[in-house]
Phi, psi and omega in degrees: 000134180261126176268120183274070175210159179059222184297332183297328180297313180298316180297318180297314180297315178300320179297316179298315180300318180296318180295315179297316179299317178296319179297316179298318179298319179294320178297314180297317180298315180297318179296316179297323178295320179294317178298315180296322178296319179295316178298321179297318178297317178296319180295320178298318177296320178299314180299317180296316181293315183292325177297317179294317181297324179281321185292322184300305179292327178296317178296321179297312180299317179299318181298314181291324177295317179297321179294318180295325182274339185257345184230152175270115183243155177292159179301323179296317181292321177299315179298325178296316180294319179298321180295319179294317180296322178296321179295317179293323178296318177298320178299316178297317181301314180295320181296312180296318179298321181295320179293315179295322181294319178297319178298318180293323177299316183291328180269005178055040178247030182261125176265108183268149182253076184278138175217161176273129181230155164288118189300316183298314182294312186293321182286329174292324175297314181298317179297316178298322178297319178295320178299316180291319182298322182262009177052045181280134180295162177301139177093347181289319181253124177247122180248131180222165181081176179202165177223110179273079182201173176247156179219159175246110183220162167266110187301317181294319179295318180293330175297322177299320180300309183288328176295322177295316178298316181295317179300316178296319180299319180291314185291325187255024173243110183296323182258223179287133181283132175227126181233129175243125180241128182237129177252136177206169183229133171259195184298318184236000188229150165264127182243127179237123178253124181245105186245136174240173181248033184278205188285348179079178182227131178292161183301320182294315180293331180298332181283338186236007188299332182264005179286150178298137178074358183284134176226140177275125177255140181213132182294337180292331179227077187285341187262010179288126181250160178175174183262344185079018181251343187304306183284333172297318177299315178303311181301316182293321178297313180295322179297318180291344175269006180077018182243196176212157179230136179229169180231147177221134177206138180280358178130185184296138179066021180237018176078170182223141176235124173260134181244119177257133174238122181234145179290144175281139176272124180242127181284000000 
């Protein structure tokens, strides 16, 4: 029997503190191990995805080059092969640039080209550029609302944001692509809602959709490839603009809405 008086009280209290401290240390260690295990799994998936993304166009280019050097082809066929190889080269270039850009963002070595723009004009330009880049037919993208304000943005970086949203809308919509973009202004913010009619995002994925290497998998569209860096890149770009980006979806097959909030520039 321990008598809690005199020196025994101090020893007992010290013992309890040591036990609690050890328990806390074990909890933190266990939590860090789980986080590291998750990151390792995500990184492994990223390596597998990026390897496939790089290998596919490289294999295509190699095949067409071997065909061009080993067979006599008509000028028309040669031009067709050259066009395909040029497309694959562009794909590789964009992929490598996206990886390097994310690295520069994290190391804070990105030189941004910020300018003051009329928000309504510049965002309509950016949206039109995305429509042309993805060769979307008339009527696929519907833009409504307006914002009578100015903003300070890097136009090229913001183009990357909208291109990523558009790319996701195209890739994750099994049928006809439909995109609705709404611009509006609150007291201090420019708000842009980018909504698609795709497969949607489950509640669990909504919490991690902007994490590095995270990719949404869906049995309805099993062949969608990617690096898991696109939306992470989007988040970092918006953050560097002093804004934030969030996602909303009512669930699978109910579409996805990305909401961008950017500060208004006031003279």
